[in-house]
One Martini backbone bead per residue (centre of mass of N, CA, C, O) as a GRO file, in nm:
protein
  347
    1MET     BB    1  -0.351   0.066  -2.395
    2THR     BB    2  -0.663   0.088  -2.512
    3VAL     BB    3  -0.948  -0.124  -2.467
    4LEU     BB    4  -1.189  -0.178  -2.729
    5ALA     BB    5  -1.484  -0.222  -2.858
    6LEU     BB    6  -1.652  -0.265  -3.131
    7ARG     BB    7  -1.878  -0.123  -3.344
    8ARG     BB    8  -2.184  -0.304  -3.366
    9THR     BB    9  -2.494  -0.487  -3.493
   10GLY     BB   10  -2.462  -0.758  -3.413
   11PRO     BB   11  -2.504  -1.036  -3.255
   12GLY     BB   12  -2.324  -1.039  -2.943
   13THR     BB   13  -2.235  -0.749  -2.939
   14VAL     BB   14  -2.058  -0.453  -2.852
   15THR     BB   15  -2.177  -0.129  -2.781
   16VAL     BB   16  -1.994   0.166  -2.796
   17PRO     BB   17  -2.013   0.457  -2.681
   18GLY     BB   18  -1.958   0.767  -2.705
   19PRO     BB   19  -1.835   1.035  -2.538
   20ARG     BB   20  -2.103   1.191  -2.522
   21ARG     BB   21  -2.276   0.965  -2.397
   22ARG     BB   22  -2.103   0.923  -2.151
   23LEU     BB   23  -2.123   1.212  -2.041
   24LEU     BB   24  -2.430   1.215  -2.024
   25GLY     BB   25  -2.451   0.981  -1.824
   26LEU     BB   26  -2.296   1.123  -1.595
   27ILE     BB   27  -2.491   1.359  -1.562
   28VAL     BB   28  -2.740   1.194  -1.493
   29ALA     BB   29  -2.618   1.052  -1.245
   30LEU     BB   30  -2.561   1.313  -1.089
   31VAL     BB   31  -2.853   1.408  -1.066
   32VAL     BB   32  -2.961   1.161  -0.918
   33LEU     BB   33  -2.774   1.187  -0.676
   34LEU     BB   34  -2.872   1.466  -0.583
   35VAL     BB   35  -3.163   1.381  -0.531
   36LEU     BB   36  -3.095   1.160  -0.317
   37LEU     BB   37  -2.959   1.347  -0.116
   38VAL     BB   38  -3.214   1.507  -0.055
   39LEU     BB   39  -3.400   1.267   0.024
   40SER     BB   40  -3.221   1.162   0.259
   41VAL     BB   41  -3.274   1.422   0.436
   42MET     BB   42  -3.603   1.419   0.423
   43ILE     BB   43  -3.614   1.112   0.483
   44GLY     BB   44  -3.791   0.931   0.749
   45SER     BB   45  -3.955   0.818   1.026
   46THR     BB   46  -4.025   1.123   1.007
   47ALA     BB   47  -4.200   1.397   0.917
   48ILE     BB   48  -4.048   1.676   0.738
   49ALA     BB   49  -4.044   1.974   0.638
   50PRO     BB   50  -3.872   2.142   0.398
   51SER     BB   51  -3.840   2.408   0.561
   52VAL     BB   52  -3.698   2.275   0.802
   53VAL     BB   53  -3.459   2.161   0.652
   54TRP     BB   54  -3.353   2.428   0.546
   55ASP     BB   55  -3.321   2.564   0.824
   56ALA     BB   56  -3.114   2.356   0.938
   57LEU     BB   57  -2.889   2.400   0.709
   58VAL     BB   58  -2.873   2.729   0.705
   59HIS     BB   59  -2.959   2.846   1.017
   60SER     BB   60  -2.923   2.667   1.273
   61SER     BB   61  -3.168   2.581   1.419
   62ALA     BB   62  -3.353   2.512   1.690
   63GLY     BB   63  -3.455   2.170   1.747
   64ILE     BB   64  -3.562   1.858   1.693
   65ASP     BB   65  -3.565   1.854   1.384
   66GLN     BB   66  -3.293   1.995   1.339
   67PHE     BB   67  -3.129   1.786   1.492
   68ALA     BB   68  -3.199   1.543   1.311
   69ILE     BB   69  -3.075   1.655   1.055
   70ARG     BB   70  -2.775   1.728   1.151
   71ASP     BB   71  -2.714   1.447   1.339
   72PHE     BB   72  -2.840   1.221   1.125
   73ARG     BB   73  -2.913   1.263   0.819
   74LEU     BB   74  -2.660   1.401   0.711
   75PRO     BB   75  -2.444   1.193   0.797
   76ARG     BB   76  -2.582   0.955   0.652
   77THR     BB   77  -2.550   1.069   0.368
   78VAL     BB   78  -2.242   1.097   0.364
   79VAL     BB   79  -2.180   0.803   0.422
   80GLY     BB   80  -2.325   0.691   0.171
   81LEU     BB   81  -2.146   0.832  -0.033
   82VAL     BB   82  -1.865   0.728   0.051
   83VAL     BB   83  -1.926   0.422   0.059
   84GLY     BB   84  -2.028   0.397  -0.230
   85VAL     BB   85  -1.770   0.473  -0.372
   86ALA     BB   86  -1.595   0.245  -0.251
   87LEU     BB   87  -1.766   0.000  -0.347
   88GLY     BB   88  -1.774   0.052  -0.651
   89LEU     BB   89  -1.466   0.070  -0.706
   90SER     BB   90  -1.383  -0.201  -0.580
   91GLY     BB   91  -1.547  -0.378  -0.773
   92ALA     BB   92  -1.419  -0.283  -1.040
   93LEU     BB   93  -1.125  -0.348  -0.960
   94ILE     BB   94  -1.149  -0.656  -0.900
   95GLN     BB   95  -1.258  -0.739  -1.179
   96ALA     BB   96  -1.006  -0.639  -1.335
   97LEU     BB   97  -0.782  -0.791  -1.180
   98VAL     BB   98  -0.924  -1.099  -1.210
   99ARG     BB   99  -1.112  -1.134  -1.455
  100ASN     BB  100  -1.413  -1.123  -1.300
  101PRO     BB  101  -1.760  -1.063  -1.317
  102LEU     BB  102  -1.813  -1.213  -1.010
  103ALA     BB  103  -1.654  -1.004  -0.856
  104ASP     BB  104  -1.622  -0.915  -0.504
  105PRO     BB  105  -1.549  -0.834  -0.184
  106GLY     BB  106  -1.765  -1.032  -0.071
  107LEU     BB  107  -1.725  -1.294  -0.245
  108LEU     BB  108  -1.394  -1.293  -0.177
  109GLY     BB  109  -1.373  -1.208   0.151
  110VAL     BB  110  -1.284  -0.913   0.221
  111HIS     BB  111  -1.503  -0.827   0.416
  112ALA     BB  112  -1.450  -1.052   0.623
  113GLY     BB  113  -1.165  -0.964   0.699
  114ALA     BB  114  -1.235  -0.677   0.795
  115SER     BB  115  -1.456  -0.762   0.999
  116LEU     BB  116  -1.283  -0.938   1.183
  117ALA     BB  117  -1.077  -0.721   1.258
  118VAL     BB  118  -1.283  -0.529   1.394
  119THR     BB  119  -1.388  -0.729   1.602
  120VAL     BB  120  -1.119  -0.759   1.747
  121ALA     BB  121  -1.076  -0.460   1.817
  122VAL     BB  122  -1.344  -0.419   1.980
  123GLY     BB  123  -1.373  -0.689   2.161
  124LEU     BB  124  -1.059  -0.735   2.260
  125PHE     BB  125  -0.932  -0.416   2.266
  126GLY     BB  126  -1.148  -0.173   2.291
  127ILE     BB  127  -1.189  -0.037   2.009
  128ARG     BB  128  -1.406   0.257   1.917
  129ASP     BB  129  -1.231   0.401   1.708
  130VAL     BB  130  -1.181   0.451   1.374
  131ARG     BB  131  -0.873   0.526   1.398
  132GLY     BB  132  -0.811   0.233   1.504
  133TYR     BB  133  -0.988   0.006   1.335
  134MET     BB  134  -0.903   0.073   1.038
  135TRP     BB  135  -0.631  -0.081   1.045
  136PHE     BB  136  -0.759  -0.357   1.071
  137ALA     BB  137  -0.919  -0.344   0.807
  138PHE     BB  138  -0.678  -0.321   0.618
  139VAL     BB  139  -0.539  -0.584   0.698
  140GLY     BB  140  -0.772  -0.778   0.642
  141ALA     BB  141  -0.805  -0.708   0.341
  142LEU     BB  142  -0.515  -0.773   0.250
  143VAL     BB  143  -0.490  -1.069   0.337
  144VAL     BB  144  -0.731  -1.180   0.171
  145THR     BB  145  -0.648  -1.087  -0.106
  146LEU     BB  146  -0.379  -1.246  -0.116
  147MET     BB  147  -0.502  -1.523  -0.061
  148VAL     BB  148  -0.693  -1.540  -0.308
  149LEU     BB  149  -0.479  -1.496  -0.524
  150ALA     BB  150  -0.315  -1.749  -0.446
  151LEU     BB  151  -0.546  -1.967  -0.464
  152GLY     BB  152  -0.619  -1.874  -0.779
  153SER     BB  153  -0.352  -1.989  -0.867
  154THR     BB  154  -0.191  -2.120  -1.152
  155ARG     BB  155   0.004  -2.228  -1.407
  156GLN     BB  156  -0.199  -2.057  -1.610
  157GLY     BB  157  -0.296  -1.881  -1.379
  158GLN     BB  158  -0.575  -1.720  -1.317
  159SER     BB  159  -0.876  -1.852  -1.173
  160PRO     BB  160  -1.195  -1.753  -1.151
  161VAL     BB  161  -1.328  -2.001  -1.020
  162VAL     BB  162  -1.122  -2.055  -0.793
  163MET     BB  163  -1.141  -1.772  -0.668
  164VAL     BB  164  -1.437  -1.780  -0.584
  165LEU     BB  165  -1.420  -2.033  -0.409
  166ALA     BB  166  -1.203  -1.925  -0.220
  167GLY     BB  167  -1.363  -1.677  -0.121
  168ILE     BB  168  -1.604  -1.829  -0.002
  169CYS     BB  169  -1.443  -2.001   0.200
  170VAL     BB  170  -1.299  -1.775   0.350
  171GLY     BB  171  -1.554  -1.616   0.430
  172ALA     BB  172  -1.686  -1.846   0.594
  173VAL     BB  173  -1.463  -1.883   0.803
  174LEU     BB  174  -1.446  -1.588   0.905
  175GLY     BB  175  -1.743  -1.568   0.985
  176GLY     BB  176  -1.730  -1.792   1.199
  177VAL     BB  177  -1.517  -1.660   1.377
  178ARG     BB  178  -1.672  -1.404   1.437
  179ASP     BB  179  -1.921  -1.540   1.569
  180ALA     BB  180  -1.762  -1.684   1.793
  181LEU     BB  181  -1.655  -1.429   1.929
  182GLN     BB  182  -1.938  -1.306   1.994
  183LEU     BB  183  -2.032  -1.552   2.180
  184THR     BB  184  -1.822  -1.527   2.415
  185ASN     BB  185  -1.909  -1.190   2.434
  186PRO     BB  186  -2.186  -1.019   2.389
  187ASP     BB  187  -2.146  -0.751   2.547
  188ALA     BB  188  -1.883  -0.655   2.389
  189PHE     BB  189  -2.058  -0.666   2.093
  190ASP     BB  190  -2.305  -0.467   2.099
  191ALA     BB  191  -2.172  -0.209   1.956
  192ILE     BB  192  -2.169  -0.392   1.656
  193ARG     BB  193  -2.445  -0.486   1.549
  194SER     BB  194  -2.518  -0.276   1.332
  195TRP     BB  195  -2.250  -0.291   1.180
  196ASP     BB  196  -2.267  -0.603   1.105
  197ALA     BB  197  -2.524  -0.552   0.904
  198GLY     BB  198  -2.497  -0.296   0.753
  199SER     BB  199  -2.465   0.051   0.817
  200ILE     BB  200  -2.543   0.424   0.808
  201ALA     BB  201  -2.657   0.448   1.079
  202GLY     BB  202  -2.530   0.640   1.341
  203ARG     BB  203  -2.303   0.803   1.180
  204PRO     BB  204  -2.079   1.014   1.230
  205LEU     BB  205  -1.861   1.236   1.083
  206ASP     BB  206  -1.606   1.135   1.244
  207VAL     BB  207  -1.582   0.857   1.069
  208VAL     BB  208  -1.497   0.991   0.789
  209TRP     BB  209  -1.240   1.169   0.796
  210PRO     BB  210  -1.008   0.946   0.838
  211ILE     BB  211  -1.070   0.799   0.540
  212LEU     BB  212  -1.051   1.008   0.308
  213PRO     BB  213  -0.747   1.004   0.230
  214PHE     BB  214  -0.745   0.702   0.147
  215LEU     BB  215  -0.965   0.720  -0.071
  216GLY     BB  216  -0.823   0.929  -0.245
  217VAL     BB  217  -0.578   0.757  -0.312
  218ALA     BB  218  -0.735   0.519  -0.438
  219VAL     BB  219  -0.860   0.672  -0.674
  220ILE     BB  220  -0.596   0.761  -0.808
  221VAL     BB  221  -0.477   0.476  -0.846
  222ALA     BB  222  -0.703   0.352  -1.015
  223PHE     BB  223  -0.677   0.551  -1.257
  224ALA     BB  224  -0.371   0.498  -1.310
  225VAL     BB  225  -0.435   0.169  -1.381
  226SER     BB  226  -0.657   0.148  -1.603
  227GLY     BB  227  -0.490   0.111  -1.864
  228SER     BB  228  -0.347  -0.152  -1.775
  229LEU     BB  229  -0.608  -0.317  -1.732
  230ASP     BB  230  -0.696  -0.311  -2.024
  231ALA     BB  231  -0.449  -0.470  -2.131
  232MET     BB  232  -0.482  -0.724  -1.935
  233ALA     BB  233  -0.750  -0.832  -2.066
  234LEU     BB  234  -0.571  -0.978  -2.307
  235GLY     BB  235  -0.322  -1.043  -2.139
  236ASP     BB  236  -0.005  -1.060  -2.021
  237GLU     BB  237   0.166  -1.079  -2.279
  238LEU     BB  238   0.040  -0.837  -2.430
  239ALA     BB  239   0.087  -0.629  -2.206
  240VAL     BB  240   0.396  -0.638  -2.214
  241THR     BB  241   0.421  -0.540  -2.516
  242GLN     BB  242   0.280  -0.252  -2.407
  243GLY     BB  243   0.440  -0.183  -2.119
  244VAL     BB  244   0.338  -0.346  -1.886
  245ARG     BB  245   0.357  -0.359  -1.530
  246LEU     BB  246   0.237  -0.611  -1.356
  247VAL     BB  247   0.330  -0.591  -1.061
  248ARG     BB  248   0.271  -0.293  -1.021
  249THR     BB  249  -0.029  -0.299  -1.093
  250ARG     BB  250  -0.119  -0.508  -0.879
  251LEU     BB  251  -0.016  -0.360  -0.632
  252LEU     BB  252  -0.183  -0.100  -0.666
  253ALA     BB  253  -0.459  -0.239  -0.674
  254VAL     BB  254  -0.442  -0.365  -0.391
  255ILE     BB  255  -0.412  -0.104  -0.236
  256ALA     BB  256  -0.676   0.026  -0.326
  257LEU     BB  257  -0.862  -0.205  -0.234
  258THR     BB  258  -0.788  -0.192   0.065
  259LEU     BB  259  -0.877   0.101   0.122
  260LEU     BB  260  -1.171   0.076   0.028
  261THR     BB  261  -1.269  -0.172   0.193
  262GLY     BB  262  -1.167  -0.093   0.473
  263GLY     BB  263  -1.311   0.182   0.493
  264ALA     BB  264  -1.605   0.089   0.448
  265THR     BB  265  -1.613  -0.122   0.680
  266ALA     BB  266  -1.540   0.065   0.919
  267VAL     BB  267  -1.802   0.241   0.887
  268ALA     BB  268  -2.053   0.018   0.776
  269GLY     BB  269  -1.965  -0.249   0.713
  270PRO     BB  270  -2.090  -0.536   0.552
  271ILE     BB  271  -2.158  -0.451   0.218
  272THR     BB  272  -2.325  -0.614  -0.028
  273PHE     BB  273  -2.339  -0.626  -0.400
  274VAL     BB  274  -2.253  -0.346  -0.498
  275GLY     BB  275  -1.973  -0.440  -0.629
  276LEU     BB  276  -2.130  -0.624  -0.840
  277MET     BB  277  -2.353  -0.458  -0.991
  278VAL     BB  278  -2.235  -0.181  -1.082
  279PRO     BB  279  -2.011  -0.267  -1.292
  280HIS     BB  280  -2.212  -0.396  -1.484
  281VAL     BB  281  -2.372  -0.147  -1.556
  282ALA     BB  282  -2.131   0.016  -1.655
  283ARG     BB  283  -2.048  -0.186  -1.882
  284TRP     BB  284  -2.314  -0.167  -2.041
  285LEU     BB  285  -2.284   0.148  -2.096
  286VAL     BB  286  -1.944   0.168  -2.189
  287GLY     BB  287  -1.782  -0.075  -2.174
  288PRO     BB  288  -1.431  -0.192  -2.190
  289HIS     BB  289  -1.361   0.083  -1.990
  290GLN     BB  290  -1.218   0.154  -1.696
  291ARG     BB  291  -1.241   0.459  -1.659
  292TRP     BB  292  -1.549   0.467  -1.705
  293ILE     BB  293  -1.630   0.254  -1.499
  294PHE     BB  294  -1.525   0.406  -1.256
  295ALA     BB  295  -1.694   0.663  -1.289
  296TYR     BB  296  -1.972   0.525  -1.277
  297SER     BB  297  -1.936   0.375  -1.004
  298ILE     BB  298  -1.908   0.635  -0.827
  299LEU     BB  299  -2.221   0.705  -0.885
  300LEU     BB  300  -2.399   0.438  -0.875
  301ALA     BB  301  -2.345   0.332  -0.587
  302PRO     BB  302  -2.473   0.566  -0.416
  303ILE     BB  303  -2.745   0.537  -0.548
  304LEU     BB  304  -2.805   0.252  -0.444
  305LEU     BB  305  -2.754   0.299  -0.140
  306LEU     BB  306  -2.956   0.533  -0.092
  307ALA     BB  307  -3.205   0.389  -0.201
  308ALA     BB  308  -3.193   0.153   0.003
  309ASP     BB  309  -3.208   0.331   0.258
  310ILE     BB  310  -3.480   0.463   0.199
  311LEU     BB  311  -3.637   0.198   0.181
  312GLY     BB  312  -3.569   0.106   0.477
  313ARG     BB  313  -3.735   0.348   0.606
  314VAL     BB  314  -4.028   0.299   0.471
  315VAL     BB  315  -4.129  -0.013   0.503
  316MET     BB  316  -4.089   0.016   0.855
  317ARG     BB  317  -4.259   0.214   0.983
  318PRO     BB  318  -4.060   0.341   1.234
  319GLY     BB  319  -3.871   0.155   1.131
  320GLU     BB  320  -3.566  -0.028   1.019
  321ILE     BB  321  -3.351  -0.126   0.750
  322PRO     BB  322  -3.063  -0.223   0.683
  323VAL     BB  323  -2.879  -0.172   0.401
  324GLY     BB  324  -2.743  -0.455   0.386
  325ILE     BB  325  -3.016  -0.610   0.358
  326VAL     BB  326  -3.127  -0.473   0.105
  327THR     BB  327  -2.889  -0.538  -0.089
  328ALA     BB  328  -2.914  -0.845  -0.054
  329PHE     BB  329  -3.208  -0.870  -0.154
  330ILE     BB  330  -3.132  -0.756  -0.437
  331GLY     BB  331  -2.860  -0.917  -0.512
  332ALA     BB  332  -2.933  -1.219  -0.523
  333PRO     BB  333  -3.101  -1.222  -0.788
  334VAL     BB  334  -2.882  -1.092  -0.960
  335LEU     BB  335  -2.672  -1.316  -0.929
  336ILE     BB  336  -2.842  -1.537  -1.063
  337VAL     BB  337  -2.863  -1.398  -1.337
  338LEU     BB  338  -2.558  -1.376  -1.396
  339VAL     BB  339  -2.497  -1.682  -1.388
  340ARG     BB  340  -2.719  -1.754  -1.625
  341ARG     BB  341  -2.569  -1.595  -1.814
  342ASN     BB  342  -2.393  -1.635  -2.118
  343LYS     BB  343  -2.333  -1.294  -2.159
  344ALA     BB  344  -2.194  -1.171  -1.899
  345SER     BB  345  -2.005  -0.919  -1.878
  346LYS     BB  346  -1.730  -0.944  -2.013
  347LEU     BB  347  -1.363  -0.901  -1.978
   0.00000   0.00000   0.00000
């Protein structure tokens, strides 16, 4: 059964827009995303005329500028789109799963688990292909997710506060272990310096294709359990009376979360705060309806990621700031605001 807030006009209540407004919002978000995709291909460390960009994409002409468009900017844009979708949906999914509006894969240590696993794969086993180390990322994300869920469980059920604290502690420990490993042999880990900062630059399209099937499965699974997650927002006992299979729903949600977070981390490294901010914005726009929140998050997250990446290219020309640093710079103040809000998008 779908759980929706009532439309009211009194103070402190949530106004849920109708289906038409939700659909209109999706269309607007899609248009903005398409504009940013175009801008991402056109804007870089050097200015390239729009006619040259068009010629590179349509006619496959030879030349330095055309080469830069096809081999650098276009793959970067595609990676930003795919990773953004994964980050946004994983954030919305984990917030619904743990019923905590301040949860995201980075804050709960899931990124740290996947990042440590990839560091081990690259630095200790010499695995440099995404087809090899993505499995390490999946395992790392799964282990940390289960660990945080277990640490956050009490006799009264899952505690959002305990879960966030557990995630922060686990993430800090795993981050320290990762840094210690990198210090033991800096030369072996030079290949993942840019990846470790969280970046979509320099990623060929070859790193995207292996994870696309897993992300596709994760998206399908997430939407399949969205109705059950709506019912679980009212509490486990009431959800059971509505026919929700709690163990099955949580298992499927954890599988989807593992595939999304592991895949995104394997490709772009640990990019934080996107999974925290975007579901909040989606929830403010559409209310507590997970299917719509998921749909909006899939569009809003790549919008944020691509906008941050474009900003990182512009502010330090001819140099660049990795997108993971830009999103952290934006996300830290947002996190402070969310913590201080008395009525911050409750689940």
